[in-house]
Each structure stands twice: as C-alpha cells, then as structure tokens.
C-alpha positions, 0 to 999 in steps of 0.5 A: 911091540915085537916078543923075543922068542927062540925055536926048540924043536917044532916049539917056538918059546917066549925067551922070557917070562910073561910081563904084561899089564893088560889082557887082550882086550886091553883091561888092565890086569891089577898090579897088587902090592899089600899083601892083605889085597893079594889075599882078597883078590883070591878069598880062600873061602867066602868072596869073587876071585880077581885077577891080580898079579905082582912083582916079587917083594913088589920090585920089578928089577930091570936087569933080570926079566923074572917078569909078573908073578900071576895068580890062576884067576889072570891064568885062566881069564877069558880077557886072554893073558897070552898076547895074540899069537901065543899060548900059555904052555901046558904040561905037554908042551913042557914034556915035549921040550923036555923030551926033545931037550933029553935026560940033561934038560936042566943043564941045558934050559937054566940061565946060570947066572942068577941061581944061587948055587947053595941052594939048587938041591932039596936034598942038599937043603935037607939033608945035607946031601951033595949032589954032582955039580952040574953044568948049567949051559942055557945051551938051549937058550929058553933062559929059565930064572928062579923067580920065586912065588908069591902065596896066596897070603901075600908072602914071596918064597925061593927067589933064586931058588925055583922058577914056579910056572903055571900051566894053561892044563888043569888037573882032572881031579882037582880042575885046577891048572898045573903048575910046573916047579924047576929047580936044579935037579928036578921038575914037579908038576903040582895041582892044588886049589891054591888058585890065589899063588903068584907064579911065572908064566911061559908062552909058546907060539901058536 
C-alpha cells in the first residue's frame, strides 16, 4: 500500500496520522473500545501493560483522517508500529520542521477545516482573552488535525480542539516517550508516566 507523504525541507512526512492495525511482523494491534478494558491494558499500579489502539469515541470517521490513537506500549513495542521505511517522529524531527517553517509554523501546518475556532486558544478558554485571529493555510501540506486524546481511564477529550502526538524520543527525567501537544496558537512538550494515554502518531521517512 502506497503511503501518502509530503516533503518539507529535508524531511518527508506522512500526510496523515498513523492508522495501522498490525505491527510490522503481522501481529494485530488490539482495538479497545470498552473503557475498563482500555484501562486494563495499562494498569497504573499492578499488572502487565499491553499495546492498545482505538478511534476517538470508538468511531472511525472515514471522512476525516484522524487516524488511530495508540498507547505508549504500542509505540515502543519491538514488533514495530511504524511501517517499513518509516519511523515515529522524535522531538528533534518536530523541532526541525518548526524551525524550517519559521515563527508562524502554526498557520502552515494546520488544516483549518475541522478545528473548532472557539477553542483554539487556552487563554481564551481560561480568561476570555482574544488572541489575534490567525490565517491557517496548511501551506506546508502537513495537514495537522485536532484528533484529541484518550485518558488512561478510557475517557476521550479535545477532539477538534487539540492534536496530541507520541514522540519516539524519551525524556531523560522519566524515561517515558515525549508527548507533543498542538493547538491553534501553542505547542508544548510533556513527559509523564501516563503510558496508557491514547495519542496520535506521525511518522517521517527513514
């Protein structure tokens, strides 16, 4: 199957969020719908952690390529989540992208079609502060969509409001994969022990 891609600077990115149902060796990636089952795939205290994936609200929207949400165990599974010839983007990959696109990278990576314009600014959400309106053009062709996330307990949040991505790189403080959060105005990297969260994945060409 040919994977759609876009070249930006010296990088080749997948055009869409990852949406694979098997690892590279052919083993299936569990598609978990029930909240309790999702929580049990990544027990916080006791038990075996396992790879899991889902669609937001357990619905695959064939009209919008949000892709699957994966827990960290799927991301770091030695069987390989990224298709052959690709790898999950690191913080360094994302930063190289943002540096190439410049200070106004938000405008050039965001596909405005499916974002909720009333919830693009956390300042607006918290304080009613109105930031200057941005012209999201998706000029780079990367087409970042607000796919939201799933918590370790199975709840879904922030569809059409935030994009969350697992990064292949790991924090030197927690040893857990970094997470990238993008909204219409900001980007933020975090790392925590919440390995059971379901986030999107983007890949770059090896």
